[in-house]
HTML snippet that shows the backbone in 3Dmol.js (N, CA, C, O; Angstrom):
<script src="https://3Dmol.org/build/3Dmol-min.js"></script>
<div id="view" style="width:600px;height:400px;position:relative"></div>
<script>
const pdb = `
ATOM      1  N   MET A   1       2.971 198.784 -19.343  1.00  0.00           N
ATOM      2  CA  MET A   1       3.912 199.584 -18.371  1.00  0.00           C
ATOM      3  C   MET A   1       5.221 199.057 -18.647  1.00  0.00           C
ATOM      4  O   MET A   1       5.821 199.674 -19.528  1.00  0.00           O
ATOM      5  N   PHE A   2       5.805 198.115 -18.150  1.00  0.00           N
ATOM      6  CA  PHE A   2       6.441 197.493 -18.262  1.00  0.00           C
ATOM      7  C   PHE A   2       7.472 198.163 -19.711  1.00  0.00           C
ATOM      8  O   PHE A   2       8.521 198.807 -19.679  1.00  0.00           O
ATOM      9  N   ARG A   3       7.033 197.910 -20.335  1.00  0.00           N
ATOM     10  CA  ARG A   3       7.508 198.357 -21.790  1.00  0.00           C
ATOM     11  C   ARG A   3       7.791 199.719 -21.673  1.00  0.00           C
ATOM     12  O   ARG A   3       8.890 200.128 -22.046  1.00  0.00           O
ATOM     13  N   GLU A   4       6.707 200.707 -21.071  1.00  0.00           N
ATOM     14  CA  GLU A   4       7.082 201.955 -21.126  1.00  0.00           C
ATOM     15  C   GLU A   4       8.303 202.175 -20.370  1.00  0.00           C
ATOM     16  O   GLU A   4       9.012 203.081 -20.807  1.00  0.00           O
ATOM     17  N   ASP A   5       8.781 201.463 -19.177  1.00  0.00           N
ATOM     18  CA  ASP A   5       9.551 202.233 -18.658  1.00  0.00           C
ATOM     19  C   ASP A   5      10.816 201.383 -19.025  1.00  0.00           C
ATOM     20  O   ASP A   5      11.749 201.830 -18.359  1.00  0.00           O
ATOM     21  N   ILE A   6      11.232 200.332 -19.819  1.00  0.00           N
ATOM     22  CA  ILE A   6      12.070 200.081 -20.757  1.00  0.00           C
ATOM     23  C   ILE A   6      12.536 200.914 -21.591  1.00  0.00           C
ATOM     24  O   ILE A   6      13.730 201.211 -21.630  1.00  0.00           O
ATOM     25  N   SER A   7      11.554 201.446 -22.444  1.00  0.00           N
ATOM     26  CA  SER A   7      11.679 202.776 -23.313  1.00  0.00           C
ATOM     27  C   SER A   7      12.600 203.792 -22.703  1.00  0.00           C
ATOM     28  O   SER A   7      13.753 204.103 -23.006  1.00  0.00           O
ATOM     29  N   GLU A   8      11.610 204.328 -21.552  1.00  0.00           N
ATOM     30  CA  GLU A   8      12.611 205.446 -20.982  1.00  0.00           C
ATOM     31  C   GLU A   8      13.644 205.016 -20.612  1.00  0.00           C
ATOM     32  O   GLU A   8      14.635 205.535 -21.126  1.00  0.00           O
ATOM     33  N   TYR A   9      13.893 203.800 -19.487  1.00  0.00           N
ATOM     34  CA  TYR A   9      15.479 203.847 -19.584  1.00  0.00           C
ATOM     35  C   TYR A   9      16.232 203.459 -20.838  1.00  0.00           C
ATOM     36  O   TYR A   9      17.459 203.550 -20.876  1.00  0.00           O
ATOM     37  N   VAL A  10      15.522 203.030 -21.861  1.00  0.00           N
ATOM     38  CA  VAL A  10      16.800 202.580 -22.763  1.00  0.00           C
ATOM     39  C   VAL A  10      16.666 204.681 -23.813  1.00  0.00           C
ATOM     40  O   VAL A  10      17.497 205.195 -24.561  1.00  0.00           O
ATOM     41  N   ALA A  11      15.704 205.073 -23.477  1.00  0.00           N
ATOM     42  CA  ALA A  11      16.137 206.532 -24.269  1.00  0.00           C
ATOM     43  C   ALA A  11      17.286 207.235 -23.545  1.00  0.00           C
ATOM     44  O   ALA A  11      18.223 207.833 -24.074  1.00  0.00           O
ATOM     45  N   GLN A  12      16.971 207.003 -21.823  1.00  0.00           N
ATOM     46  CA  GLN A  12      17.847 207.721 -20.703  1.00  0.00           C
ATOM     47  C   GLN A  12      19.493 207.355 -21.246  1.00  0.00           C
ATOM     48  O   GLN A  12      20.342 208.246 -21.285  1.00  0.00           O
ATOM     49  N   LEU A  13      19.743 206.172 -21.582  1.00  0.00           N
ATOM     50  CA  LEU A  13      20.575 205.098 -21.468  1.00  0.00           C
ATOM     51  C   LEU A  13      21.255 206.050 -23.159  1.00  0.00           C
ATOM     52  O   LEU A  13      22.348 206.594 -23.320  1.00  0.00           O
ATOM     53  N   GLN A  14      20.678 205.983 -23.646  1.00  0.00           N
ATOM     54  CA  GLN A  14      21.452 206.683 -24.956  1.00  0.00           C
ATOM     55  C   GLN A  14      21.928 207.858 -25.452  1.00  0.00           C
ATOM     56  O   GLN A  14      22.588 208.094 -26.464  1.00  0.00           O
ATOM     57  N   LEU A  15      21.196 209.053 -23.990  1.00  0.00           N
ATOM     58  CA  LEU A  15      21.590 209.991 -24.232  1.00  0.00           C
ATOM     59  C   LEU A  15      22.771 210.298 -23.007  1.00  0.00           C
ATOM     60  O   LEU A  15      23.375 211.367 -22.922  1.00  0.00           O
ATOM     61  N   HIS A  16      22.884 209.611 -22.464  1.00  0.00           N
ATOM     62  CA  HIS A  16      23.717 209.677 -21.018  1.00  0.00           C
ATOM     63  C   HIS A  16      25.048 208.990 -22.153  1.00  0.00           C
ATOM     64  O   HIS A  16      26.085 209.643 -22.039  1.00  0.00           O
ATOM     65  N   MET A  17      25.146 207.843 -23.159  1.00  0.00           N
ATOM     66  CA  MET A  17      25.990 207.996 -23.847  1.00  0.00           C
ATOM     67  C   MET A  17      26.475 208.711 -24.904  1.00  0.00           C
ATOM     68  O   MET A  17      27.627 208.844 -25.315  1.00  0.00           O
ATOM     69  N   THR A  18      25.284 209.218 -25.341  1.00  0.00           N
ATOM     70  CA  THR A  18      25.704 210.623 -26.277  1.00  0.00           C
ATOM     71  C   THR A  18      26.896 211.642 -25.406  1.00  0.00           C
ATOM     72  O   THR A  18      27.851 212.291 -25.835  1.00  0.00           O
ATOM     73  N   LEU A  19      26.463 211.485 -24.284  1.00  0.00           N
ATOM     74  CA  LEU A  19      27.280 212.749 -23.859  1.00  0.00           C
ATOM     75  C   LEU A  19      28.522 212.255 -23.376  1.00  0.00           C
ATOM     76  O   LEU A  19      29.518 212.969 -23.484  1.00  0.00           O
ATOM     77  N   GLN A  20      28.603 211.034 -22.813  1.00  0.00           N
ATOM     78  CA  GLN A  20      29.962 210.738 -22.686  1.00  0.00           C
ATOM     79  C   GLN A  20      30.828 210.234 -24.038  1.00  0.00           C
ATOM     80  O   GLN A  20      32.011 209.895 -24.073  1.00  0.00           O
ATOM     81  N   ALA A  21      29.783 210.300 -25.221  1.00  0.00           N
ATOM     82  CA  ALA A  21      31.188 210.000 -26.350  1.00  0.00           C
ATOM     83  C   ALA A  21      31.669 211.084 -26.239  1.00  0.00           C
ATOM     84  O   ALA A  21      32.858 211.270 -25.981  1.00  0.00           O
ATOM     85  N   ARG A  22      30.541 212.279 -26.474  1.00  0.00           N
ATOM     86  CA  ARG A  22      31.179 213.628 -26.546  1.00  0.00           C
ATOM     87  C   ARG A  22      32.192 214.506 -25.738  1.00  0.00           C
ATOM     88  O   ARG A  22      32.764 215.554 -26.035  1.00  0.00           O
ATOM     89  N   ASN A  23      32.226 213.557 -24.375  1.00  0.00           N
ATOM     90  CA  ASN A  23      33.031 213.944 -23.590  1.00  0.00           C
ATOM     91  C   ASN A  23      35.106 213.307 -23.935  1.00  0.00           C
ATOM     92  O   ASN A  23      36.258 213.679 -23.708  1.00  0.00           O
ATOM     93  N   LEU A  24      34.413 212.289 -24.528  1.00  0.00           N
ATOM     94  CA  LEU A  24      35.906 211.435 -25.245  1.00  0.00           C
ATOM     95  C   LEU A  24      36.419 212.252 -26.508  1.00  0.00           C
ATOM     96  O   LEU A  24      37.547 212.103 -26.978  1.00  0.00           O
ATOM     97  N   LEU A  25      35.531 213.070 -26.971  1.00  0.00           N
ATOM     98  CA  LEU A  25      35.947 213.136 -28.036  1.00  0.00           C
ATOM     99  C   LEU A  25      36.691 214.899 -28.818  1.00  0.00           C
ATOM    100  O   LEU A  25      36.265 216.045 -28.966  1.00  0.00           O
ATOM    101  N   PRO A  26      37.311 214.534 -28.962  1.00  0.00           N
ATOM    102  CA  PRO A  26      37.917 216.452 -28.945  1.00  0.00           C
ATOM    103  C   PRO A  26      36.482 217.433 -29.790  1.00  0.00           C
ATOM    104  O   PRO A  26      35.463 216.982 -30.313  1.00  0.00           O
ATOM    105  N   THR A  27      36.851 218.598 -29.669  1.00  0.00           N
ATOM    106  CA  THR A  27      35.538 219.452 -29.520  1.00  0.00           C
ATOM    107  C   THR A  27      35.479 219.780 -31.205  1.00  0.00           C
ATOM    108  O   THR A  27      36.567 219.603 -31.753  1.00  0.00           O
ATOM    109  N   LEU A  28      34.064 220.354 -32.352  1.00  0.00           N
ATOM    110  CA  LEU A  28      35.070 220.174 -34.003  1.00  0.00           C
ATOM    111  C   LEU A  28      36.277 221.387 -33.860  1.00  0.00           C
ATOM    112  O   LEU A  28      37.398 221.256 -34.352  1.00  0.00           O
ATOM    113  N   THR A  29      35.998 222.130 -33.384  1.00  0.00           N
ATOM    114  CA  THR A  29      36.864 223.631 -33.349  1.00  0.00           C
ATOM    115  C   THR A  29      38.521 223.185 -33.030  1.00  0.00           C
ATOM    116  O   THR A  29      39.530 223.885 -33.117  1.00  0.00           O
ATOM    117  N   THR A  30      38.375 221.740 -32.627  1.00  0.00           N
ATOM    118  CA  THR A  30      40.090 221.323 -32.400  1.00  0.00           C
ATOM    119  C   THR A  30      40.511 220.409 -33.249  1.00  0.00           C
ATOM    120  O   THR A  30      41.661 219.998 -33.096  1.00  0.00           O
ATOM    121  N   ALA A  31      39.696 219.874 -34.336  1.00  0.00           N
ATOM    122  CA  ALA A  31      39.704 218.765 -35.072  1.00  0.00           C
ATOM    123  C   ALA A  31      40.432 219.121 -36.318  1.00  0.00           C
ATOM    124  O   ALA A  31      39.846 219.164 -37.400  1.00  0.00           O
ATOM    125  N   THR A  32      41.511 219.337 -36.205  1.00  0.00           N
ATOM    126  CA  THR A  32      42.487 219.671 -37.509  1.00  0.00           C
ATOM    127  C   THR A  32      43.663 218.734 -38.103  1.00  0.00           C
ATOM    128  O   THR A  32      44.839 219.017 -38.329  1.00  0.00           O
ATOM    129  N   ASN A  33      43.070 217.720 -38.251  1.00  0.00           N
ATOM    130  CA  ASN A  33      43.354 216.558 -39.114  1.00  0.00           C
ATOM    131  C   ASN A  33      42.210 215.815 -39.391  1.00  0.00           C
ATOM    132  O   ASN A  33      41.094 215.955 -38.889  1.00  0.00           O
ATOM    133  N   SER A  34      42.636 214.877 -40.372  1.00  0.00           N
ATOM    134  CA  SER A  34      41.818 214.339 -40.916  1.00  0.00           C
ATOM    135  C   SER A  34      41.414 213.049 -40.076  1.00  0.00           C
ATOM    136  O   SER A  34      40.470 212.324 -40.390  1.00  0.00           O
ATOM    137  N   ARG A  35      42.047 212.892 -39.225  1.00  0.00           N
ATOM    138  CA  ARG A  35      41.264 211.263 -39.118  1.00  0.00           C
ATOM    139  C   ARG A  35      40.368 211.835 -37.462  1.00  0.00           C
ATOM    140  O   ARG A  35      39.736 210.959 -36.871  1.00  0.00           O
ATOM    141  N   GLU A  36      40.388 213.045 -36.948  1.00  0.00           N
ATOM    142  CA  GLU A  36      39.526 213.834 -36.364  1.00  0.00           C
ATOM    143  C   GLU A  36      38.483 214.510 -36.372  1.00  0.00           C
ATOM    144  O   GLU A  36      37.853 214.973 -35.422  1.00  0.00           O
ATOM    145  N   GLN A  37      38.167 214.611 -38.214  1.00  0.00           N
ATOM    146  CA  GLN A  37      37.316 215.334 -39.166  1.00  0.00           C
ATOM    147  C   GLN A  37      36.073 213.813 -39.174  1.00  0.00           C
ATOM    148  O   GLN A  37      34.860 213.937 -39.346  1.00  0.00           O
ATOM    149  N   LEU A  38      36.860 212.374 -38.923  1.00  0.00           N
ATOM    150  CA  LEU A  38      36.689 211.667 -39.751  1.00  0.00           C
ATOM    151  C   LEU A  38      35.581 211.240 -38.523  1.00  0.00           C
ATOM    152  O   LEU A  38      34.382 211.084 -38.754  1.00  0.00           O
ATOM    153  N   LEU A  39      36.158 211.090 -37.272  1.00  0.00           N
ATOM    154  CA  LEU A  39      35.582 210.893 -36.060  1.00  0.00           C
ATOM    155  C   LEU A  39      34.479 211.727 -35.363  1.00  0.00           C
ATOM    156  O   LEU A  39      33.936 211.424 -34.300  1.00  0.00           O
ATOM    157  N   HIS A  40      34.223 212.846 -36.135  1.00  0.00           N
ATOM    158  CA  HIS A  40      33.035 213.586 -35.790  1.00  0.00           C
ATOM    159  C   HIS A  40      32.337 213.154 -36.202  1.00  0.00           C
ATOM    160  O   HIS A  40      31.330 212.673 -35.684  1.00  0.00           O
ATOM    161  N   GLU A  41      32.856 213.205 -37.999  1.00  0.00           N
ATOM    162  CA  GLU A  41      31.447 212.977 -38.748  1.00  0.00           C
ATOM    163  C   GLU A  41      30.740 211.501 -38.704  1.00  0.00           C
ATOM    164  O   GLU A  41      29.606 211.218 -39.092  1.00  0.00           O
ATOM    165  N   THR A  42      31.787 210.585 -38.088  1.00  0.00           N
ATOM    166  CA  THR A  42      31.036 209.156 -37.767  1.00  0.00           C
ATOM    167  C   THR A  42      30.042 209.515 -36.360  1.00  0.00           C
ATOM    168  O   THR A  42      28.851 209.308 -36.126  1.00  0.00           O
ATOM    169  N   GLN A  43      31.011 210.071 -35.666  1.00  0.00           N
ATOM    170  CA  GLN A  43      29.881 210.619 -34.527  1.00  0.00           C
ATOM    171  C   GLN A  43      28.216 210.873 -34.677  1.00  0.00           C
ATOM    172  O   GLN A  43      27.139 210.338 -34.413  1.00  0.00           O
ATOM    173  N   ALA A  44      28.704 211.891 -35.199  1.00  0.00           N
ATOM    174  CA  ALA A  44      27.312 212.823 -35.923  1.00  0.00           C
ATOM    175  C   ALA A  44      26.141 211.887 -37.056  1.00  0.00           C
ATOM    176  O   ALA A  44      24.987 212.238 -37.304  1.00  0.00           O
ATOM    177  N   ASN A  45      26.734 210.846 -37.515  1.00  0.00           N
ATOM    178  CA  ASN A  45      26.282 210.403 -38.061  1.00  0.00           C
ATOM    179  C   ASN A  45      25.019 209.050 -37.501  1.00  0.00           C
ATOM    180  O   ASN A  45      23.859 208.713 -37.740  1.00  0.00           O
ATOM    181  N   ILE A  46      26.389 208.567 -36.484  1.00  0.00           N
ATOM    182  CA  ILE A  46      25.177 207.864 -35.876  1.00  0.00           C
ATOM    183  C   ILE A  46      24.359 208.080 -34.429  1.00  0.00           C
ATOM    184  O   ILE A  46      23.544 207.355 -33.858  1.00  0.00           O
ATOM    185  N   GLU A  47      24.923 209.380 -34.081  1.00  0.00           N
ATOM    186  CA  GLU A  47      23.730 210.155 -33.168  1.00  0.00           C
ATOM    187  C   GLU A  47      22.514 210.189 -34.178  1.00  0.00           C
ATOM    188  O   GLU A  47      21.466 209.679 -33.782  1.00  0.00           O
ATOM    189  N   LYS A  48      22.552 210.726 -35.408  1.00  0.00           N
ATOM    190  CA  LYS A  48      21.348 210.897 -36.301  1.00  0.00           C
ATOM    191  C   LYS A  48      20.686 209.500 -36.059  1.00  0.00           C
ATOM    192  O   LYS A  48      19.631 209.281 -35.463  1.00  0.00           O
ATOM    193  N   LEU A  49      21.660 208.466 -36.737  1.00  0.00           N
ATOM    194  CA  LEU A  49      20.951 206.835 -36.579  1.00  0.00           C
ATOM    195  C   LEU A  49      20.175 206.650 -35.540  1.00  0.00           C
ATOM    196  O   LEU A  49      18.982 206.354 -35.604  1.00  0.00           O
ATOM    197  N   VAL A  50      20.928 206.842 -34.370  1.00  0.00           N
ATOM    198  CA  VAL A  50      20.010 206.456 -32.983  1.00  0.00           C
ATOM    199  C   VAL A  50      18.631 207.376 -32.883  1.00  0.00           C
ATOM    200  O   VAL A  50      17.471 207.146 -32.539  1.00  0.00           O
ATOM    201  N   SER A  51      19.335 208.500 -33.345  1.00  0.00           N
ATOM    202  CA  SER A  51      17.877 208.877 -32.510  1.00  0.00           C
ATOM    203  C   SER A  51      16.899 209.242 -33.712  1.00  0.00           C
ATOM    204  O   SER A  51      16.294 210.314 -33.699  1.00  0.00           O
ATOM    205  N   ARG A  52      16.801 208.601 -34.440  1.00  0.00           N
ATOM    206  CA  ARG A  52      15.749 208.524 -35.251  1.00  0.00           C
ATOM    207  C   ARG A  52      15.442 206.783 -35.786  1.00  0.00           C
ATOM    208  O   ARG A  52      15.294 206.379 -36.940  1.00  0.00           O
ATOM    209  N   GLN A  53      15.416 205.960 -34.441  1.00  0.00           N
ATOM    210  CA  GLN A  53      15.008 204.558 -34.322  1.00  0.00           C
ATOM    211  C   GLN A  53      14.138 204.566 -33.254  1.00  0.00           C
ATOM    212  O   GLN A  53      14.282 204.919 -32.083  1.00  0.00           O
ATOM    213  N   ARG A  54      13.016 204.018 -33.999  1.00  0.00           N
ATOM    214  CA  ARG A  54      11.733 203.409 -32.980  1.00  0.00           C
ATOM    215  C   ARG A  54      12.163 202.452 -32.250  1.00  0.00           C
ATOM    216  O   ARG A  54      13.107 201.719 -32.544  1.00  0.00           O
ATOM    217  N   LEU A  55      11.232 202.376 -30.852  1.00  0.00           N
ATOM    218  CA  LEU A  55      11.249 201.378 -29.840  1.00  0.00           C
ATOM    219  C   LEU A  55      10.261 200.837 -29.865  1.00  0.00           C
ATOM    220  O   LEU A  55      10.037 199.921 -29.074  1.00  0.00           O
TER     221      LEU A  55
END
`;
const viewer = $3Dmol.createViewer("view");
viewer.addModel(pdb, "pdb");
viewer.setStyle({}, {cartoon: {color: "spectrum"}});
viewer.zoomTo();
viewer.render();
</script>
């Protein structure tokens, strides 16, 4: 029971952090330079890695 509660909490926290991170970055349509493009690519790669982790 406790482990399931922790897993659910971590999943909710990851979702919250992902949504918060998206609010901190400019949208993809406004990525006009290589720095912004790199930020978006890095964020997408991190989200993929996090979503594939097993708890």
